Every structure is written in structure tokens, then in C-alpha cells.
LUMZAMI-776783 format. One line per 4 residues: their letters; for each residue x, y, z of N, C-alpha, C. Coordinates in nm, 3 decimals. Atoms other than C-alpha are relative to their C-alpha. Layout:
BEGIN
a) X/Y/Z/X/Y/Z/X/Y/Z ~ ... .
END
This chain:
BEGIN
mfti) -0.139/-0.031/-0.032/-1.858/-5.213/-1.282/0.005/0.055/0.142 ~ -0.014/-0.046/-0.136/-1.741/-5.159/-0.923/0.042/0.145/0.003 ~ -0.049/-0.134/-0.029/-1.712/-4.806/-0.802/0.107/-0.013/0.107 ~ -0.103/0.004/-0.104/-1.429/-4.714/-0.568/-0.065/-0.029/0.135 .
qrls) 0.064/0.020/-0.128/-1.676/-4.703/-0.279/-0.042/-0.145/0.018 ~ 0.043/0.139/-0.012/-1.818/-5.048/-0.354/0.119/-0.091/0.016 ~ -0.119/0.084/-0.012/-1.473/-5.195/-0.396/0.057/0.009/0.141 ~ -0.048/-0.016/-0.136/-1.369/-5.050/-0.062/-0.087/-0.078/0.097 .
gaal) 0.090/0.075/-0.086/-1.678/-5.201/0.099/0.026/-0.148/-0.009 ~ -0.029/0.142/0.017/-1.597/-5.539/-0.049/0.129/-0.038/0.071 ~ -0.126/0.028/-0.067/-1.241/-5.517/0.080/-0.019/-0.007/0.151 ~ 0.025/0.001/-0.144/-1.369/-5.435/0.428/-0.073/-0.127/0.040 .
tiaa) 0.072/0.124/-0.030/-1.608/-5.732/0.415/0.094/-0.118/0.004 ~ -0.096/0.110/0.004/-1.325/-5.967/0.319/0.086/0.003/0.126 ~ -0.083/-0.012/-0.121/-1.113/-5.832/0.605/-0.077/-0.045/0.123 ~ 0.080/0.039/-0.115/-1.398/-5.879/0.851/-0.019/-0.151/0.005 .
lalv) 0.017/0.144/0.005/-1.457/-6.234/0.735/0.128/-0.070/0.043 ~ -0.127/0.060/-0.039/-1.087/-6.312/0.772/0.017/0.005/0.151 ~ -0.015/-0.015/-0.144/-1.100/-6.182/1.128/-0.085/-0.101/0.075 ~ 0.090/0.087/-0.077/-1.402/-6.383/1.239/0.016/-0.146/-0.034 .
tscg) -0.019/0.141/0.030/-1.289/-6.706/1.073/0.120/-0.058/0.072 ~ -0.116/0.053/-0.070/-0.977/-6.736/1.285/-0.044/-0.080/0.121 ~ 0.023/0.078/-0.120/-0.960/-6.987/1.570/-0.125/-0.086/-0.009 ~ 0.120/0.080/0.015/-1.241/-7.204/1.429/0.014/-0.136/0.065 .
tttl) 0.001/0.133/-0.060/-1.342/-7.533/1.592/-0.078/-0.094/-0.088 ~ 0.076/0.097/0.078/-1.491/-7.851/1.454/-0.145/0.002/0.043 ~ 0.142/0.007/-0.032/-1.865/-7.909/1.442/-0.022/-0.104/0.109 ~ 0.026/0.091/-0.110/-1.995/-8.071/1.760/-0.101/-0.108/-0.038 .
sqvh) 0.106/0.093/0.036/-2.312/-8.230/1.624/0.026/-0.059/-0.138 ~ -0.007/0.058/0.134/-2.347/-8.456/1.321/-0.099/0.075/-0.088 ~ 0.085/-0.090/0.078/-2.480/-8.193/1.083/0.005/-0.041/-0.147 ~ 0.010/0.035/0.142/-2.601/-8.286/0.735/-0.093/0.100/-0.067 .
dgqt) 0.075/-0.105/0.069/-2.711/-7.994/0.519/-0.088/0.079/0.096 ~ 0.069/-0.087/-0.094/-2.811/-7.792/0.822/-0.096/-0.069/0.094 ~ 0.092/0.072/-0.087/-2.994/-8.064/1.015/0.074/-0.106/0.081 ~ -0.053/0.107/-0.083/-2.921/-8.304/1.296/-0.113/-0.057/0.084 .
dapv) 0.098/0.064/-0.088/-3.121/-8.552/1.500/0.046/0.000/0.144 ~ -0.056/0.007/-0.135/-2.892/-8.527/1.801/0.093/0.117/0.024 ~ -0.086/-0.116/-0.026/-2.768/-8.177/1.887/0.089/-0.024/0.121 ~ -0.097/0.013/-0.108/-2.457/-8.179/2.104/0.028/0.140/0.055 .
wpav) -0.016/-0.131/-0.062/-2.414/-7.898/2.354/0.136/0.012/0.068 ~ -0.127/-0.021/-0.072/-2.076/-7.759/2.466/-0.030/0.045/0.144 ~ 0.018/-0.041/-0.139/-2.027/-7.684/2.834/-0.024/0.150/0.009 ~ 0.035/-0.141/-0.015/-2.185/-7.354/2.937/0.120/0.082/0.048 .
ekan) -0.108/-0.076/-0.059/-1.883/-7.251/3.140/0.116/0.025/-0.096 ~ -0.108/-0.020/0.096/-1.658/-7.276/2.834/-0.033/0.105/-0.106 ~ 0.036/-0.107/0.093/-1.845/-7.007/2.644/0.094/0.118/0.021 ~ -0.096/-0.110/-0.006/-1.614/-6.716/2.564/-0.040/0.107/-0.100 .
plip) 0.047/-0.101/0.096/-1.808/-6.433/2.399/0.103/0.108/-0.025 ~ -0.092/-0.109/0.032/-1.598/-6.177/2.217/-0.044/0.128/0.067 ~ 0.056/-0.119/-0.065/-1.829/-5.907/2.354/-0.090/-0.050/0.112 ~ 0.076/0.056/-0.112/-1.953/-6.001/2.702/-0.147/0.043/0.004 .
atvh) 0.137/-0.050/-0.008/-2.266/-5.785/2.669/-0.096/-0.081/-0.087 ~ 0.089/0.075/0.089/-2.399/-6.017/2.395/-0.067/-0.118/0.070 ~ 0.071/0.107/-0.072/-2.499/-6.272/2.661/-0.142/0.045/0.034 ~ 0.135/-0.052/-0.018/-2.803/-6.045/2.703/-0.051/0.045/-0.137 .
pnve) 0.034/-0.030/0.139/-2.948/-6.060/2.352/-0.122/0.089/-0.014 ~ 0.120/-0.074/0.037/-3.200/-5.837/2.185/-0.104/-0.101/-0.049 ~ 0.100/0.100/0.033/-3.514/-6.051/2.175/-0.059/0.023/-0.139 ~ 0.054/-0.030/0.133/-3.647/-5.873/1.867/0.094/-0.051/-0.109 .
slrk) -0.096/0.051/0.097/-3.327/-5.964/1.684/-0.006/-0.152/-0.010 ~ 0.010/0.146/0.000/-3.356/-6.328/1.789/-0.123/-0.047/-0.079 ~ 0.122/0.039/0.071/-3.710/-6.340/1.649/0.016/0.007/-0.152 ~ -0.020/-0.015/0.144/-3.578/-6.241/1.307/0.078/-0.116/-0.061 .
iavg) -0.075/0.114/0.051/-3.370/-6.558/1.279/-0.099/-0.113/-0.030 ~ 0.095/0.102/0.043/-3.577/-6.807/1.081/0.067/-0.086/-0.107 ~ -0.053/0.086/0.107/-3.526/-7.082/0.825/0.028/0.086/-0.123 ~ -0.037/-0.076/0.118/-3.339/-6.932/0.531/0.079/0.127/0.029 .
tpkl) -0.078/-0.120/-0.032/-3.166/-6.649/0.720/0.148/-0.024/-0.032 ~ -0.142/0.019/0.033/-2.813/-6.607/0.575/0.088/0.009/0.124 ~ -0.091/0.004/-0.114/-2.523/-6.673/0.810/0.048/0.140/0.039 ~ -0.048/-0.134/-0.032/-2.393/-6.316/0.782/-0.107/0.082/0.069 .
evyr) 0.109/-0.071/-0.065/-2.736/-6.185/0.881/-0.016/-0.047/0.144 ~ 0.002/0.051/-0.137/-2.737/-6.413/1.187/0.109/0.070/0.081 ~ -0.112/-0.067/-0.068/-2.399/-6.264/1.276/-0.037/0.144/0.035 ~ 0.037/-0.140/-0.025/-2.536/-5.911/1.242/-0.105/0.010/0.110 .
ligh) 0.110/-0.006/-0.095/-2.839/-5.993/1.454/0.043/-0.032/0.143 ~ -0.031/0.044/-0.137/-2.683/-6.174/1.753/0.149/-0.014/0.028 ~ -0.142/-0.003/-0.027/-2.308/-6.149/1.712/0.073/-0.130/-0.027 ~ -0.089/0.113/0.024/-2.018/-6.389/1.694/-0.038/-0.118/0.090 .
pmyr) 0.025/0.116/-0.086/-2.075/-6.746/1.817/0.098/-0.001/0.117 ~ -0.072/-0.018/-0.126/-1.946/-6.789/2.170/0.100/-0.111/0.032 ~ -0.100/0.104/-0.022/-1.722/-7.092/2.128/0.108/0.005/-0.107 ~ -0.104/-0.022/0.100/-1.491/-6.948/1.862/-0.013/-0.095/-0.118 .
egmv) 0.021/0.093/0.112/-1.650/-7.161/1.591/0.056/0.050/-0.131 ~ -0.040/-0.054/0.128/-1.543/-6.926/1.317/-0.123/0.032/-0.084 ~ 0.111/-0.046/0.083/-1.753/-6.812/1.024/-0.013/-0.077/-0.130 ~ 0.008/0.063/0.132/-1.666/-6.963/0.685/0.015/-0.150/0.014 .
gvhe) -0.010/0.145/0.004/-1.731/-7.333/0.629/-0.050/-0.070/0.125 ~ 0.048/0.058/-0.125/-1.880/-7.387/0.977/-0.152/-0.008/-0.005 ~ 0.144/0.023/0.013/-2.232/-7.532/0.995/-0.073/0.004/0.134 ~ 0.062/0.004/-0.132/-2.298/-7.499/1.368/0.055/0.113/0.086 .
wdyv) -0.039/-0.108/-0.090/-2.295/-7.194/1.595/-0.072/-0.019/0.133 ~ 0.057/0.013/-0.134/-2.353/-7.201/1.971/0.015/0.129/0.078 ~ 0.003/-0.121/-0.082/-2.446/-6.922/2.208/-0.047/-0.034/0.141 ~ 0.054/0.005/-0.136/-2.510/-6.878/2.580/-0.064/0.136/0.027 .
fkfa) 0.073/-0.124/-0.026/-2.776/-6.621/2.663/-0.059/-0.001/0.140 ~ 0.065/-0.016/-0.129/-2.920/-6.488/2.987/-0.124/0.087/-0.018 ~ 0.127/-0.071/0.011/-3.284/-6.380/3.009/-0.053/0.029/0.140 ~ 0.060/-0.038/-0.129/-3.451/-6.192/3.293/-0.143/-0.051/0.007 .
esgt) 0.136/0.049/-0.022/-3.762/-6.357/3.432/-0.093/0.117/0.026 ~ 0.099/-0.105/-0.019/-4.070/-6.142/3.415/-0.046/-0.001/0.146 ~ 0.047/-0.011/-0.138/-4.168/-6.016/3.758/0.114/-0.002/0.100 ~ -0.106/0.011/-0.100/-3.869/-6.136/3.959/0.131/0.063/-0.045 .
geet) -0.126/-0.053/0.050/-3.588/-6.018/3.732/0.114/-0.098/0.010 ~ -0.106/0.100/-0.009/-3.393/-6.333/3.808/0.040/-0.046/-0.139 ~ -0.050/0.039/0.131/-3.175/-6.449/3.521/0.001/-0.151/-0.018 ~ -0.005/0.140/0.039/-3.211/-6.780/3.345/0.101/-0.015/-0.112 .
tcqy) -0.103/0.023/0.102/-2.917/-6.916/3.147/-0.051/-0.102/-0.101 ~ 0.048/0.085/0.109/-3.003/-7.070/2.810/0.110/-0.015/-0.105 ~ -0.088/0.020/0.114/-2.801/-7.220/2.527/-0.084/0.002/-0.127 ~ 0.069/-0.014/0.128/-2.894/-7.148/2.168/0.094/-0.050/-0.110 .
kvlf) -0.080/0.058/0.108/-2.774/-7.336/1.860/-0.069/0.027/-0.134 ~ 0.050/-0.020/0.137/-2.813/-7.247/1.491/0.081/-0.092/-0.092 ~ -0.064/0.086/0.099/-2.738/-7.499/1.215/-0.022/0.058/-0.139 ~ 0.004/-0.058/0.134/-2.660/-7.389/0.859/0.011/-0.110/-0.105 .
ddlm) -0.005/0.100/0.106/-2.719/-7.584/0.539/0.121/0.024/-0.090 ~ -0.118/-0.008/0.087/-2.474/-7.625/0.251/0.013/0.136/-0.068 ~ -0.004/-0.134/0.056/-2.566/-7.278/0.122/0.023/0.105/0.108 ~ -0.023/-0.086/-0.115/-2.493/-7.133/0.466/-0.121/0.087/0.032 .
lakq) 0.125/-0.060/-0.043/-2.856/-7.049/0.533/-0.048/-0.075/0.124 ~ 0.049/0.064/-0.121/-3.010/-7.116/0.874/-0.105/-0.105/-0.033 ~ 0.092/0.110/0.030/-3.191/-7.450/0.864/-0.074/-0.048/0.125 ~ 0.062/0.042/-0.125/-3.255/-7.552/1.226/0.058/0.083/0.114 .
sywn) -0.050/-0.064/-0.122/-3.226/-7.390/1.568/-0.056/-0.076/0.120 ~ 0.037/0.074/-0.120/-3.245/-7.537/1.919/0.025/0.087/0.123 ~ -0.022/-0.059/-0.131/-3.274/-7.420/2.278/0.033/-0.110/0.099 ~ -0.033/0.093/-0.107/-3.121/-7.593/2.578/0.003/0.077/0.133 .
paec) 0.112/0.094/0.017/-3.325/-7.639/2.783/-0.103/0.053/-0.099 ~ 0.095/-0.035/0.106/-3.605/-7.642/2.526/-0.098/0.108/0.044 ~ 0.098/-0.098/-0.047/-3.833/-7.433/2.745/0.051/0.144/-0.006 ~ -0.053/-0.136/0.015/-3.600/-7.136/2.697/-0.060/0.072/-0.119 .
arfv) 0.061/-0.063/0.117/-3.780/-7.076/2.368/-0.109/0.099/0.039 ~ 0.108/-0.089/-0.042/-4.052/-6.903/2.572/0.045/0.146/0.011 ~ -0.048/-0.137/-0.013/-3.831/-6.598/2.615/-0.005/0.076/-0.132 ~ -0.006/-0.062/0.133/-3.830/-6.536/2.243/-0.133/-0.009/-0.073 .
gepe) 0.125/0.020/0.074/-4.155/-6.679/2.109/0.028/-0.048/-0.140 ~ -0.013/0.048/0.137/-4.214/-6.770/1.747/0.083/0.096/-0.084 ~ -0.073/-0.089/0.092/-3.976/-6.639/1.479/-0.096/0.085/-0.082 ~ 0.082/-0.086/0.086/-4.110/-6.350/1.278/-0.017/-0.064/-0.137 .
apka) 0.021/0.049/0.136/-4.268/-6.453/0.952/0.076/0.091/-0.095 ~ -0.073/-0.084/0.095/-4.043/-6.336/0.667/-0.095/0.093/-0.074 ~ 0.082/-0.097/0.071/-4.181/-6.020/0.512/0.011/-0.021/-0.149 ~ 0.000/0.019/0.145/-4.286/-6.068/0.156/0.052/0.126/-0.068 .
veae) -0.058/-0.112/0.074/-4.078/-5.849/-0.070/-0.050/-0.009/-0.145 ~ 0.054/0.002/0.135/-4.258/-5.761/-0.389/0.113/0.021/-0.100 ~ -0.108/-0.006/0.098/-4.030/-5.826/-0.680/-0.017/0.122/-0.090 ~ 0.004/-0.111/0.095/-3.941/-5.539/-0.909/-0.041/-0.052/-0.137 .
pyva) 0.034/0.044/0.135/-4.098/-5.559/-1.254/0.124/-0.009/-0.088 ~ -0.114/0.018/0.089/-3.859/-5.683/-1.518/-0.051/-0.037/-0.139 ~ 0.037/0.033/0.138/-3.859/-5.739/-1.894/0.016/-0.151/-0.016 ~ -0.003/0.146/0.013/-3.954/-6.106/-1.933/0.023/-0.043/-0.144 .
aate) -0.019/0.030/0.141/-3.956/-6.100/-2.312/-0.020/0.128/-0.080 ~ 0.011/-0.121/0.082/-3.926/-5.846/-2.590/0.019/-0.035/-0.147 ~ -0.017/0.017/0.143/-3.947/-5.816/-2.965/-0.009/0.137/-0.066 ~ 0.005/-0.126/0.074/-3.908/-5.543/-3.226/-0.053/-0.026/-0.140 .
vsad) 0.048/0.007/0.137/-4.076/-5.475/-3.557/0.030/0.135/-0.066 ~ -0.035/-0.122/0.071/-3.976/-5.221/-3.818/-0.119/0.095/-0.007 ~ 0.106/-0.099/0.011/-4.178/-4.902/-3.799/-0.041/0.019/-0.145 ~ 0.033/-0.015/0.142/-4.157/-4.883/-4.178/-0.096/-0.109/-0.046 .
flfa) 0.094/0.107/0.035/-4.348/-5.212/-4.188/-0.139/0.030/0.056 ~ 0.128/-0.032/-0.063/-4.619/-5.075/-3.959/-0.060/0.130/-0.050 ~ 0.047/-0.132/0.039/-4.641/-4.718/-4.089/0.068/0.043/-0.130 ~ -0.067/-0.064/0.111/-4.571/-4.521/-4.400/0.107/0.093/0.056 .
fdsa) -0.107/-0.089/-0.047/-4.259/-4.306/-4.378/-0.060/0.132/0.048 ~ 0.043/-0.126/-0.060/-4.317/-4.005/-4.151/-0.149/-0.001/0.035 ~ 0.142/0.011/-0.033/-4.663/-4.135/-4.052/-0.017/-0.082/0.128 ~ 0.032/0.078/-0.119/-4.824/-4.273/-3.735/-0.127/-0.081/-0.019 .
rlsp) 0.120/0.079/0.029/-5.120/-4.440/-3.909/0.041/-0.141/-0.037 ~ -0.035/0.139/0.027/-5.104/-4.820/-3.908/-0.031/-0.037/-0.144 ~ 0.019/0.049/0.136/-5.065/-4.979/-4.250/-0.094/-0.120/0.000 ~ 0.088/0.118/0.006/-5.301/-5.256/-4.369/0.069/-0.127/0.048 .
eapa) -0.072/0.121/-0.041/-5.028/-5.511/-4.297/0.035/-0.001/0.149 ~ -0.046/-0.013/-0.138/-4.965/-5.385/-3.943/-0.070/-0.094/0.099 ~ 0.066/0.085/-0.100/-5.236/-5.579/-3.750/0.056/-0.142/0.007 ~ -0.053/0.137/0.000/-5.107/-5.919/-3.858/0.140/-0.005/0.059 .
aida) -0.136/-0.004/-0.052/-4.750/-5.820/-3.777/-0.001/0.020/0.151 ~ 0.007/-0.025/-0.144/-4.843/-5.686/-3.434/-0.050/-0.125/0.072 ~ 0.053/0.121/-0.062/-5.052/-5.994/-3.353/0.109/-0.106/0.014 ~ -0.104/0.104/-0.002/-4.765/-6.224/-3.445/0.106/0.032/0.104 .
kvve) -0.105/-0.037/-0.093/-4.513/-6.028/-3.239/-0.046/-0.008/0.145 ~ 0.051/0.004/-0.137/-4.734/-5.998/-2.930/-0.015/-0.145/0.046 ~ 0.013/0.141/-0.035/-4.814/-6.368/-2.935/0.138/-0.060/0.027 ~ -0.137/0.051/-0.016/-4.441/-6.438/-2.973/0.055/0.032/0.139 .
vlnk) -0.057/-0.037/-0.129/-4.344/-6.245/-2.662/-0.082/-0.054/0.117 ~ 0.082/0.052/-0.108/-4.640/-6.357/-2.451/0.027/-0.147/0.024 ~ -0.030/0.142/-0.015/-4.553/-6.719/-2.519/0.132/-0.024/0.073 ~ -0.130/0.014/-0.065/-4.206/-6.654/-2.373/-0.003/0.042/0.146 .
aerv) 0.003/-0.058/-0.134/-4.321/-6.499/-2.047/-0.108/-0.063/0.087 ~ 0.097/0.043/-0.098/-4.500/-6.602/-1.731/-0.026/0.116/0.096 ~ 0.037/-0.104/-0.097/-4.676/-6.388/-1.468/0.006/0.139/-0.064 ~ 0.000/-0.127/0.073/-4.732/-6.111/-1.720/-0.076/0.105/0.080 .
eslr) 0.063/-0.109/-0.072/-4.810/-5.782/-1.554/-0.048/0.110/-0.094 ~ 0.036/-0.106/0.093/-4.815/-5.535/-1.843/0.082/-0.011/-0.126 ~ -0.075/-0.012/0.125/-4.697/-5.455/-2.193/0.053/0.143/-0.010 ~ -0.055/-0.133/0.024/-4.469/-5.167/-2.279/0.030/0.011/-0.150 .
vigy) -0.020/-0.023/0.143/-4.479/-5.035/-2.635/0.086/0.125/-0.014 ~ -0.096/-0.111/0.010/-4.182/-4.813/-2.722/0.023/0.033/-0.147 ~ -0.022/-0.044/0.137/-4.161/-4.613/-3.041/0.132/0.074/-0.014 ~ -0.127/-0.068/0.030/-3.836/-4.493/-3.198/-0.007/0.064/-0.137 .
adrl) -0.009/-0.068/0.130/-3.750/-4.261/-3.487/0.147/0.010/-0.039 ~ -0.139/-0.023/0.041/-3.441/-4.194/-3.693/0.037/0.146/0.029 ~ -0.050/-0.132/-0.035/-3.234/-3.876/-3.664/-0.045/0.109/-0.096 ~ 0.041/-0.101/0.099/-3.382/-3.701/-3.969/-0.114/0.084/0.056 .
gsaa) 0.099/-0.088/-0.060/-3.581/-3.400/-3.862/0.046/0.044/0.138 ~ -0.038/-0.050/-0.132/-3.575/-3.217/-3.529/-0.024/-0.106/0.106 ~ 0.017/0.096/-0.110/-3.544/-3.406/-3.203/-0.141/0.007/0.057 ~ 0.135/-0.016/-0.055/-3.876/-3.263/-3.080/-0.103/-0.066/-0.091 .
ynla) 0.096/0.060/0.094/-4.059/-3.369/-3.395/0.007/-0.153/0.007 ~ -0.015/0.147/-0.002/-3.915/-3.721/-3.383/-0.049/-0.061/0.130 ~ 0.052/0.050/-0.127/-4.001/-3.759/-3.017/-0.152/-0.011/-0.005 ~ 0.147/0.002/0.012/-4.363/-3.667/-3.088/-0.045/-0.109/-0.096 .
lsqr) 0.037/0.104/0.097/-4.373/-3.899/-3.392/0.011/-0.139/0.063 ~ -0.017/0.131/-0.062/-4.237/-4.192/-3.194/-0.108/-0.026/0.105 ~ 0.108/0.016/-0.098/-4.496/-4.129/-2.922/-0.131/-0.033/-0.068 ~ 0.124/0.027/0.072/-4.782/-4.119/-3.173/-0.001/-0.143/-0.055 .
raes) -0.007/0.137/0.051/-4.662/-4.446/-3.325/-0.023/-0.102/0.112 ~ 0.023/0.089/-0.113/-4.648/-4.612/-2.983/-0.147/0.001/0.040 ~ 0.142/-0.009/-0.035/-4.998/-4.484/-2.910/-0.088/-0.073/-0.101 ~ 0.077/0.071/0.103/-5.126/-4.624/-3.241/0.003/-0.151/0.024 .
vkty) -0.010/0.144/-0.029/-4.996/-4.970/-3.153/-0.081/-0.033/0.125 ~ 0.079/0.023/-0.120/-5.149/-4.939/-2.807/-0.149/-0.004/-0.032 ~ 0.143/-0.006/0.036/-5.486/-4.842/-2.954/-0.042/-0.130/-0.068 ~ 0.034/0.126/0.067/-5.477/-5.149/-3.176/-0.007/-0.114/0.101 .
lvsr) 0.000/0.108/-0.098/-5.387/-5.378/-2.885/-0.124/0.006/0.090 ~ 0.122/-0.016/-0.079/-5.676/-5.235/-2.682/-0.119/-0.054/-0.079 ~ 0.111/0.050/0.082/-5.908/-5.311/-2.975/-0.003/-0.152/-0.006 ~ -0.010/0.146/0.001/-5.788/-5.672/-2.953/-0.032/-0.059/0.136 .
gipa) 0.045/0.050/-0.129/-5.901/-5.693/-2.591/0.097/0.013/0.115 ~ -0.095/-0.019/-0.109/-5.590/-5.604/-2.391/-0.037/0.128/0.073 ~ 0.041/-0.120/-0.075/-5.685/-5.361/-2.110/0.097/0.116/-0.022 ~ -0.082/-0.118/0.025/-5.562/-5.009/-2.178/0.095/0.028/0.115 .
eail) -0.084/-0.030/-0.115/-5.431/-4.976/-1.824/0.119/-0.096/0.013 ~ -0.110/0.096/-0.004/-5.204/-5.276/-1.885/0.105/0.028/-0.107 ~ -0.093/-0.032/0.108/-5.024/-5.106/-2.175/0.057/0.139/0.022 ~ -0.067/-0.129/-0.009/-4.769/-4.830/-2.144/0.058/0.034/-0.137 .
aegr) -0.053/-0.047/0.129/-4.699/-4.638/-2.466/0.102/0.109/0.027 ~ -0.109/-0.093/-0.029/-4.371/-4.453/-2.469/0.077/0.031/-0.128 ~ -0.080/-0.041/0.114/-4.195/-4.255/-2.738/0.139/0.042/0.045 ~ -0.137/-0.035/-0.038/-3.817/-4.226/-2.722/0.074/0.074/-0.111 .
giad) -0.062/-0.079/0.104/-3.751/-4.035/-3.040/0.122/-0.068/-0.061 ~ -0.120/0.052/0.067/-3.397/-4.082/-3.173/0.094/-0.072/0.097 ~ -0.085/0.067/-0.100/-3.267/-4.249/-2.855/0.036/-0.141/-0.045 ~ -0.043/0.139/0.019/-3.079/-4.579/-2.867/0.005/-0.044/-0.146 .
pvke) -0.006/0.043/0.141/-3.001/-4.591/-3.241/0.076/-0.132/-0.013 ~ -0.068/0.128/0.023/-2.902/-4.934/-3.368/0.091/0.007/-0.122 ~ -0.086/-0.014/0.117/-2.736/-4.802/-3.682/0.033/0.147/-0.022 ~ -0.045/-0.135/0.030/-2.534/-4.493/-3.768/0.022/0.013/-0.151 .
cagg) -0.014/-0.023/0.144/-2.553/-4.351/-4.121/0.035/0.148/-0.022 ~ -0.044/-0.136/0.023/-2.364/-4.044/-4.232/-0.076/0.065/-0.114 ~ 0.062/-0.072/0.110/-2.507/-3.774/-4.453/-0.133/0.060/0.036 ~ 0.129/-0.064/-0.019/-2.814/-3.558/-4.485/-0.112/-0.084/-0.056 .
kspa) 0.117/0.073/0.047/-3.163/-3.657/-4.588/0.010/-0.029/-0.148 ~ -0.003/0.047/0.139/-3.156/-3.860/-4.910/-0.061/-0.139/-0.001 ~ 0.058/0.135/0.005/-3.317/-4.181/-5.032/0.095/-0.106/0.059 ~ -0.095/0.099/-0.050/-2.997/-4.371/-4.950/0.009/0.004/0.152 .
viac) -0.010/-0.012/-0.145/-2.974/-4.232/-4.596/-0.130/-0.045/0.067 ~ 0.129/0.045/-0.055/-3.346/-4.288/-4.533/-0.004/-0.152/0.007 ~ -0.002/0.147/0.002/-3.303/-4.651/-4.634/0.100/-0.055/0.103 ~ -0.103/0.046/-0.094/-2.986/-4.685/-4.426/-0.048/0.008/0.144 .
lapn) 0.045/-0.021/-0.137/-3.157/-4.550/-4.114/-0.125/-0.079/0.036 ~ 0.124/0.075/-0.024/-3.456/-4.784/-4.142/0.003/-0.080/0.131 ~ 0.001/0.078/-0.126/-3.342/-5.009/-3.848/-0.028/0.084/0.124 ~ 0.027/-0.085/-0.115/-3.369/-4.708/-3.616/-0.148/0.036/0.013 .
rrvr) 0.143/-0.026/-0.005/-3.733/-4.658/-3.708/-0.068/-0.133/0.036 ~ 0.049/0.129/-0.046/-3.884/-4.935/-3.500/-0.095/0.017/0.118 ~ 0.086/0.006/-0.119/-4.138/-5.029/-3.236/0.041/-0.125/0.079 ~ -0.041/0.109/-0.090/-4.030/-5.242/-2.941/-0.116/-0.034/0.092 .
ievm) 0.107/0.046/-0.090/-4.282/-5.448/-2.745/0.064/-0.084/0.109 ~ -0.058/0.070/-0.114/-4.178/-5.557/-2.398/-0.110/-0.055/0.090 ~ 0.091/0.062/-0.097/-4.360/-5.795/-2.166/0.062/0.020/0.138 ~ -0.049/-0.023/-0.135/-4.320/-5.684/-1.805/-0.064/-0.102/0.095 .
ar) 0.046/0.100/-0.095/-4.346/-5.948/-1.534/0.064/0.026/0.135 ~ -0.062/-0.010/-0.132/-4.263/-5.988/-1.166/0.047/-0.138/0.042 .
END
């Protein structure tokens, strides 16, 4: 759900896009999904930068523009295109830059063109003349961003099926049930990084007692999985006590309430992947 701050930011983004999309021109080159075999260059003298200082670009920013850079990021890095191309729906941006020659300080005028594919990601770029590329060098290699771990698959089994009531010792039937559930979730996931075993308890008893019981149950399942050859360091055992109940049952402790609360006594097995 949007917060007020996020909604305000979105509104500002829409307003900015509306501003920079005005006065758009047609594409000069024959661009097909961000590529062309014959780039067409507008006249240098017709360039009309919104901010004159942008004719002297930041070279480090230019190096960050590579295949796959989003159009909005290109805009942030080097500014508005200099021929009033607009922003939305335009696949070709042109710039005129001036670079100081090393040693003499004399300025060389260069044209720079970025082409965007159908997803509005940078696909090709050109320099005119081509030798102007020497002022920038090779684009920076995109930095690999390690993905956050996520739950690739998960399953639950009743704690009452694995343990006797109010116990953390695995029942004789538990190994087969655990094996079946672990195989089930592993078959659904790729690039498995770890397993997370989460124990839960019902509300009967104190919160502290139930938290400890759920932790012991998670540890018992972990111990079994280790005995089956899964490295201990790849398994996180976590007890959550009475958190996240799946069923509410009124009344105090009685056989009927114990039976009613059975769905809350469970062990969840999650496969974490990246």
C-alpha cells in the first residue's frame, strides 16, 4: 500500500515526465528495437540544451551508460537530450558534448547518440566522429547485485503428526513425513541456498513456554535433517511460539479446544533460494 510520501514521489515523477515529454520530435534514424544500421545525425548547430552547462559532461557518468541502462537513468546521468526529442515513446536521443584535449586544453566537439529498445532500455550508442569515444573509454561493467534470498518453496506438516502433544521428541512416523515434505519442496525450487525450519505452538500455556517448545521442535527436525546428510549450517531452526495462528478457537484448555487448535501446532519448512 502506498504511503503518503511514496504517493507524493510518484506524483512528482509523473509531473517531471510530463514536462520533459513536451516538444518531442520524430526519430531521425530507422530504429528497430533499439538498433540501427545507419545512424542519422542532426546538425550540431541546431542543438539546444535545456541547461547549457551539460555540453561539458561528467565522463564518469557517461561511462555508466551501457546496454540495458533504463532511459530514466540515462536522463539522470547526462541530462535531457539536446534536440528536444522528448522522453516517453522516443527511441533516439542526441547530444552535443565538448571535451578538453589533454595537454592543450583545446575543446573538441562530439555528438553522442543513444538508442532505446522497445522496453526503453539503452541498446546501442554512437559517437560522431567515432574517435570521440576515446574521451570516455569503455563503459563500466555493470556491478553484479547479489539477489536477496527468497522463499522458493514451502510446506507445512502438523506438529501433532511429528510429536506427541506437548513434546519435542519425534514420533516413529515423523521421519517418513519429513522426508516426503522436504523432497516435495526441494523438487519445486532451484538454486537452493538453505532450509528454514519454523516451529509453531498453539496458545495454550504461557507465551514463553510455547516459544521454547516451538524452538525445540524446530531443532528436532533440524537434527533429523542433519542425520540425513543436509549440512547443519544450511538449516536455520526457528521457533515462533504462538505467532501467526491459522485458526482461532475460543475457550480454555479442554479436549475440544486442544483438537480445534491443532492446525496452529505445525512445522513449516521453507526452501530459501537466490
